[in-house]
Structures are given as structure tokens and as C-alpha cells.
C-alpha positions as CSV (number, residue, x, y, z in Angstrom):
1,M,0.0,0.0,0.0
2,P,1.6,3.3,-1.0
3,Q,2.6,5.7,1.7
4,S,2.2,9.5,1.8
5,G,3.3,11.7,4.7
6,G,3.2,8.8,7.2
7,F,-0.3,7.7,6.2
8,T,-1.6,5.3,3.6
9,V,-3.2,7.0,0.6
10,S,-6.5,5.2,1.5
11,T,-6.3,6.7,5.0
12,E,-5.9,10.2,3.5
13,K,-8.9,9.6,1.3
14,R,-11.0,8.4,4.2
15,M,-10.0,11.4,6.3
16,M,-11.2,13.7,3.5
17,S,-14.4,11.7,2.8
18,K,-15.0,10.9,6.5
19,R,-15.9,7.2,5.8
20,I,-14.9,4.0,7.5
21,T,-15.8,0.3,7.2
22,I,-16.5,-1.9,10.1
23,G,-15.7,-5.6,9.7
24,T,-17.9,-8.0,11.7
25,R,-19.3,-11.5,11.8
26,G,-22.8,-11.8,10.4
27,S,-24.7,-13.2,13.4
28,K,-27.5,-11.1,14.9
29,L,-25.5,-10.5,18.1
30,A,-22.3,-9.5,16.1
31,L,-24.4,-7.1,14.0
32,W,-25.9,-5.6,17.1
33,Q,-22.4,-5.0,18.4
34,A,-21.3,-3.4,15.1
35,E,-24.4,-1.2,15.1
36,F,-23.7,-0.2,18.6
37,V,-20.2,1.0,17.7
38,K,-21.5,2.7,14.6
39,T,-24.1,4.6,16.6
40,Q,-21.5,5.7,19.3
41,L,-19.1,6.9,16.6
42,Q,-21.8,8.8,14.8
43,K,-22.8,10.5,18.1
44,L,-19.2,11.8,18.3
45,S,-18.9,12.6,14.6
46,P,-22.4,13.1,13.1
47,D,-21.0,13.6,9.5
48,L,-19.0,10.3,9.6
49,G,-20.1,7.7,7.0
50,I,-19.9,4.1,8.3
51,E,-20.4,0.9,6.3
52,I,-20.8,-2.4,8.0
53,R,-19.2,-5.4,6.2
54,K,-20.2,-8.9,7.2
55,I,-17.4,-11.4,7.1
56,K,-17.8,-15.2,7.6
57,T,-15.2,-16.7,9.9
58,T,-14.0,-20.3,10.3
59,G,-16.0,-20.6,13.5
60,D,-19.2,-19.6,11.6
61,K,-18.7,-22.2,8.9
62,I,-18.1,-25.3,11.1
63,L,-21.3,-25.9,13.0
64,D,-21.4,-29.7,13.3
65,V,-18.2,-30.2,15.3
66,P,-17.4,-29.1,18.9
67,L,-15.2,-26.0,18.8
68,A,-12.6,-27.7,21.0
69,Q,-12.0,-30.2,18.2
70,V,-11.6,-27.6,15.5
71,G,-8.2,-26.6,16.8
72,G,-6.3,-23.3,16.5
73,K,-7.0,-19.9,17.9
74,G,-8.9,-17.0,16.4
75,L,-11.8,-19.1,15.0
76,F,-14.1,-16.1,15.0
77,V,-11.6,-13.3,14.2
78,K,-9.0,-14.5,11.7
79,E,-10.9,-13.7,8.4
80,I,-11.9,-10.3,9.8
81,E,-8.2,-9.5,10.7
82,E,-7.2,-10.5,7.2
83,A,-9.7,-7.9,5.9
84,L,-8.1,-5.3,8.1
85,L,-4.7,-6.1,6.7
86,R,-6.0,-5.9,3.1
87,Y,-7.6,-2.5,3.9
88,E,-11.1,-4.0,3.2
89,A,-12.1,-2.9,6.7
90,D,-10.9,-0.1,8.9
91,I,-12.0,-1.4,12.3
92,A,-13.1,-4.8,13.5
93,V,-15.7,-5.2,16.2
94,H,-15.4,-8.3,18.3
95,S,-16.8,-10.1,21.4
96,M,-13.7,-9.9,23.6
97,K,-14.1,-13.6,24.6
98,D,-13.4,-14.6,21.0
99,V,-10.2,-12.5,20.6
100,P,-6.8,-14.3,20.9
101,T,-4.2,-12.8,23.1
102,D,-1.7,-12.3,20.2
103,F,-2.4,-10.1,17.2
104,P,-1.1,-10.3,13.6
105,D,1.8,-7.8,12.9
106,G,0.3,-4.4,12.3
107,L,-2.9,-4.8,14.3
108,H,-3.8,-4.0,17.9
109,L,-6.8,-3.6,20.1
110,P,-6.9,-0.1,21.5
111,V,-10.5,0.0,22.7
112,V,-12.6,-2.1,25.0
113,C,-16.1,-0.7,25.5
114,E,-18.0,-0.7,28.8
115,R,-18.9,-4.2,29.8
116,E,-22.4,-5.7,30.0
117,D,-23.2,-8.4,32.6
118,P,-20.2,-10.9,32.3
119,R,-22.0,-13.8,33.9
120,D,-23.6,-16.9,32.4
121,A,-27.3,-17.4,32.1
122,F,-29.2,-20.5,32.9
123,I,-32.3,-21.0,30.6
124,S,-34.7,-23.8,31.1
125,K,-37.4,-25.0,28.8
126,T,-40.8,-23.5,29.3
127,Q,-44.2,-25.0,29.9
128,N,-47.3,-22.9,29.6
129,R,-45.0,-19.8,29.3
130,K,-43.4,-20.6,32.7
131,S,-39.9,-21.9,33.3
132,K,-40.2,-25.6,34.2
133,I,-37.0,-25.6,36.3
134,Q,-36.4,-22.4,38.2
135,K,-32.8,-22.8,39.2
136,F,-29.7,-24.7,38.1
137,R,-29.5,-26.4,41.5
138,S,-33.1,-27.6,41.0
139,L,-32.2,-29.7,37.9
140,P,-33.4,-33.3,38.2
141,N,-30.9,-36.1,38.2
142,G,-29.5,-36.8,34.7
143,A,-30.9,-33.6,33.2
144,K,-29.7,-32.8,29.7
145,I,-27.8,-29.5,29.4
146,G,-26.8,-27.8,26.1
147,T,-23.5,-25.8,25.9
148,S,-20.7,-25.6,23.4
149,S,-18.2,-24.5,26.1
150,L,-15.8,-26.8,27.9
151,R,-15.4,-24.0,30.4
152,R,-19.1,-24.1,31.3
153,S,-19.4,-27.9,31.2
154,C,-16.4,-28.6,33.4
155,Q,-17.7,-26.2,36.1
156,L,-21.3,-27.6,36.0
157,L,-20.1,-31.2,36.1
158,S,-17.9,-30.4,39.1
159,L,-21.0,-29.5,41.0
160,R,-23.4,-32.0,39.3
161,P,-21.5,-35.0,37.8
162,D,-24.9,-36.6,37.0
163,L,-25.7,-34.0,34.3
164,K,-25.6,-35.0,30.6
165,I,-23.8,-32.2,28.8
166,E,-24.4,-32.1,25.0
167,Q,-23.0,-29.9,22.3
168,L,-25.0,-26.8,21.4
169,R,-23.9,-24.7,18.4
170,G,-25.5,-22.0,16.3
171,N,-26.7,-18.5,16.9
172,L,-28.9,-17.5,19.8
173,D,-32.1,-18.0,18.0
174,T,-31.0,-21.5,16.9
175,R,-30.0,-22.4,20.4
176,L,-33.2,-21.2,22.0
177,R,-35.2,-23.1,19.3
178,K,-33.5,-26.3,20.1
179,L,-34.3,-25.8,23.8
180,D,-38.0,-25.0,23.0
181,E,-38.2,-28.2,20.8
182,G,-37.3,-30.2,23.9
183,Q,-33.8,-31.3,22.8
184,F,-32.5,-30.1,26.2
185,D,-33.8,-29.5,29.7
186,A,-31.8,-26.3,29.9
187,I,-29.0,-24.4,28.1
188,I,-26.3,-22.1,29.2
189,L,-25.6,-18.8,27.3
190,A,-23.8,-15.5,28.0
191,A,-26.2,-13.1,29.8
192,A,-24.7,-10.2,27.8
193,G,-25.8,-11.5,24.5
194,M,-29.3,-12.2,25.8
195,N,-29.6,-8.7,27.2
196,R,-28.3,-7.0,24.1
197,L,-30.8,-8.8,21.9
198,G,-33.7,-8.0,24.2
199,L,-34.1,-11.6,25.3
200,Q,-33.6,-11.1,29.0
201,D,-37.1,-12.4,29.7
202,R,-36.0,-15.9,28.6
203,I,-33.3,-16.0,31.3
204,T,-34.3,-18.3,34.2
205,E,-31.4,-17.6,36.4
206,I,-28.1,-15.6,36.3
207,L,-25.5,-18.0,37.5
208,P,-23.4,-16.7,40.3
209,L,-19.6,-16.8,39.9
210,D,-19.2,-19.7,42.3
211,I,-21.3,-21.9,39.9
212,S,-19.9,-20.6,36.6
213,L,-16.9,-18.3,36.3
214,P,-17.1,-16.4,33.0
215,A,-14.9,-16.6,29.9
216,I,-12.0,-14.2,29.6
217,G,-13.5,-10.9,28.3
218,Q,-17.1,-12.1,28.4
219,G,-19.6,-9.3,28.1
220,A,-17.1,-6.8,26.6
221,I,-16.9,-5.5,23.1
222,G,-13.4,-4.8,21.6
223,I,-12.3,-2.7,18.6
224,E,-9.3,-3.8,16.6
225,C,-7.6,-1.7,14.0
226,R,-4.3,-1.1,12.2
227,I,-1.6,0.3,14.5
228,N,-0.4,2.9,11.9
229,D,-3.8,4.2,11.1
230,E,-3.6,7.3,13.3
231,W,-6.9,8.8,12.2
232,V,-8.9,5.7,13.0
233,N,-7.1,5.2,16.3
234,N,-8.0,8.7,17.3
235,L,-11.6,8.3,16.1
236,V,-12.3,5.2,18.2
237,S,-10.3,6.1,21.3
238,A,-13.3,7.9,22.9
239,L,-15.2,4.6,23.1
240,N,-12.7,3.0,25.4
241,H,-13.9,2.3,28.9
242,P,-10.8,2.5,31.2
243,E,-12.3,0.3,34.0
244,T,-13.3,-2.5,31.6
245,F,-10.1,-2.2,29.7
246,V,-7.9,-2.7,32.7
247,C,-10.0,-5.6,34.0
248,V,-10.0,-7.4,30.6
249,K,-6.3,-6.7,30.4
250,A,-5.7,-8.7,33.6
251,E,-7.9,-11.5,32.4
252,R,-6.2,-11.8,29.1
253,A,-2.7,-11.8,30.8
254,F,-4.0,-14.8,32.8
255,L,-5.1,-16.5,29.6
256,K,-1.9,-15.8,27.7
257,K,0.3,-17.1,30.5
258,L,-1.7,-20.4,30.4
259,E,-1.3,-20.5,26.6
260,G,-5.0,-21.0,26.3
261,G,-7.6,-20.3,23.6
262,C,-11.3,-19.5,23.9
263,Q,-12.2,-23.2,23.6
264,V,-10.4,-24.6,26.6
265,P,-11.7,-25.0,30.2
266,I,-10.1,-21.8,31.5
267,A,-12.1,-19.0,33.2
268,A,-11.3,-15.7,34.8
269,H,-13.1,-12.6,36.0
270,A,-11.6,-9.3,37.1
271,R,-13.3,-6.3,38.7
272,L,-12.4,-3.1,40.4
273,K,-13.2,-3.0,44.1
274,D,-12.3,0.0,46.3
275,G,-9.7,1.1,43.7
276,R,-8.1,-2.3,43.4
277,I,-8.3,-5.1,40.9
278,V,-9.7,-8.3,42.2
279,I,-9.3,-11.3,39.8
280,Q,-10.5,-14.9,40.1
281,G,-9.4,-17.6,37.8
282,L,-9.7,-21.4,37.3
283,V,-8.6,-24.3,35.1
284,G,-10.8,-27.4,35.0
285,S,-10.6,-30.9,33.6
286,I,-13.1,-31.8,30.9
287,S,-14.9,-34.2,33.2
288,G,-15.1,-31.6,36.0
289,D,-13.4,-33.9,38.5
290,K,-10.5,-31.5,38.9
291,I,-11.0,-27.7,39.3
292,I,-8.1,-25.6,40.3
293,K,-9.0,-22.1,41.4
294,G,-7.1,-19.0,42.4
295,Y,-7.6,-15.4,43.5
296,S,-5.4,-12.3,43.4
297,E,-5.8,-8.6,43.9
298,G,-3.6,-5.5,43.5
299,E,-3.2,-2.1,42.0
300,P,-4.8,-1.4,38.5
301,G,-1.5,-0.3,37.2
302,H,-0.2,-3.9,37.7
303,A,-3.1,-5.5,35.9
304,E,-1.0,-7.7,33.6
305,N,1.3,-8.8,36.4
306,L,-1.7,-9.8,38.5
307,G,-3.0,-11.9,35.7
308,I,0.3,-13.6,35.1
309,A,0.9,-14.2,38.8
310,L,-2.5,-15.8,39.2
311,A,-1.8,-18.1,36.2
312,E,1.5,-19.1,37.7
313,E,-0.1,-19.9,41.0
314,I,-2.7,-22.1,39.3
315,L,-0.1,-23.8,37.2
316,S,1.9,-24.6,40.3
317,K,-1.2,-26.4,41.7
318,G,-1.3,-28.8,38.7
319,A,-3.1,-26.9,36.0
320,K,-0.4,-27.7,33.4
321,E,-1.2,-31.4,33.6
322,I,-4.9,-30.7,33.2
323,L,-4.3,-28.5,30.1
324,D,-1.9,-31.0,28.6
325,E,-4.6,-33.6,28.8
326,V,-7.2,-31.3,27.3
327,Y,-5.0,-30.5,24.3
328,K,-4.2,-34.2,23.9
329,R,-7.9,-35.0,23.5
330,C,-8.8,-32.0,21.4
331,V,-6.3,-31.7,18.6
332,P,-6.8,-31.3,14.8
333,S,-4.9,-33.8,12.7
334,V,-1.8,-32.7,10.7
335,N,-3.7,-32.7,7.3
336,G,-6.1,-30.0,8.6
337,E,-9.1,-32.3,9.0
338,I,-11.0,-32.3,12.3
339,G,-9.7,-34.9,14.7
340,S,-10.0,-35.7,18.4
């Protein structure tokens, strides 16, 4: 891409025309997030023209295989990042729980928007418009639970080894339809997505952190862009929420030290309390028979170090052996086909 005065020619043209393109997945929730960012940017710059470009990712294409068996990181962001590097998009809007801890050369994530509820939602099937099972702890013996997350399933099985956990993939509408058809007694989804799409009335119970610790970055929206695109970086910077940013930073440092992706049984949640960061983390075995937990707190300026220290503590308690076993069971074969 030709350069001119420290900017790409395309950047100069966009600065003059005041137009940008947002790259996003095409699901209803992803589009809600992209529209949210678009609205916020246009409030700041009313004359800004914004196009939303839908991009299909690997994770969107493979719906009949558990994500843990697909292998690799960035299943829901790779193709969008490639569009950024080809200058086919100027910013990417992501669910932070889908974003790997490492970025391709030339890209970074300068903005994390204010977080929605980070917790998981328990949704039971309905009967006569009323939830049949009112709480997770009230599930009958051998109840069938739908979730695509090893993180969720390991925590639920640690409390209730009698449960039957079955794979649940697809967008929110698809997952709720499968529940309503009677394929499951209950399903577990992120509360943030339900709230954003106006489906909070379907939530039976918000699961407390001692039942289901959230995924890293859950409930937060991130904005990724090119490092050298100064105009775009300045444009989006006002959307950053410092409190959310520093908490997600601690969680992602924890994940990076564990060398984990978004499809492994790793969980963490950080929050600010009385001016200090409090972070909880865990690693669990797939069967839920081993759960290693940890807790740390410190100054916000030490967010990354806190996340790393917590990961080291959990590793010292035996988490490495658990993760090695997980990766052994969920590995794609060398020819790129899905294996287990």
C-alpha cells in the first residue's frame, strides 16, 4: 500500500471523505455490536459515514463439530483480521471472549467498550410460558444441558456429575429453538448476548460466579484496527472504557500465560473494588473432576502482572497437567481435518 506523509493513501482519502468500514461477523449479536459501535461513533462525529461489512469466519462455517476439536485460535476473528490487513475494513468489532491474546503484525486492540453483565445465564425449557426448572441447583438427576463451552461444562459437572452435557452450536435463535423443541432440559448462554438482543425475559437464572466463572473478556466488546492508522485510532479512542479495559487486560494476561484459547476450560473474571483489581481464575478438567481455582488482587497499574501471577499460582497447583490432557484430547490432525 503506497505511503504518503506517514499515512496510507487510502487513509488520507478516508479522512477527507470521513468514511470508514466496520468488519464484523454476520450473526444477529455480532451485527448488534457493530451497530452499537457505529451509533456511538456517529454521536461523536455526526458527519461520519460508516459501512458495516459482514465477514464469515471459520467458526461460523463449522457448526457440526465441537469447537474444542476444530483446533487453533482466532476461529471467530481470523478472516476479519485479514480484511483489516487488506484494507477492506478499517476497524473490527469483536466479542472480547473470541479474541486471541496475540495479534497479527500491524494490528492491535486499543479499545474495550463498557462491559455488559459478564455472567452466564441458565435458561430452562418452558411449559405454559413458565420456566419448568427455576434454578440450576433444582435440575433433576440426569438432566440434559446444552452448551458448546468446555469452560461451562467442566464447572457444571464439578457440581453435578450426573448431568448430561451435550453440544449446542449455532446463533442465539437456533440455540433457543433447540431448547424449545425439547432437545435439552436447559441451556447455558452468556447473559450479555441475551440482554443485548432484548431476550432477558428468557433467562431463568443468572449463574453466580461460584457456579460458573465467565470466559475471559465475556460481556465486553473490543475494537481492533491497524496500528499505523492514526486517524482511525484517534476516532475510536473515545469509546474506550478504562475500567473495563484494565479488568479485561488482567484476564487476558492470565489466559496468555496459560497459553489457552477460547475453547479450553479456562475461566477468569476481574473487577475493580475499592480502587483495586480483584481477579478470580480457574482451570478445569473436561470431566469436571478437577477444578483448580485462584484469587489475586492489586493495583490497577499492575493488571497484567496480577493476571500472570495468578496463572503461575494455578499452574503450580497442577493446571499444566490438566491443560496438557485437554490438548491431547482436542487436537486437529496434521492434514487439517478435524480430529479428536
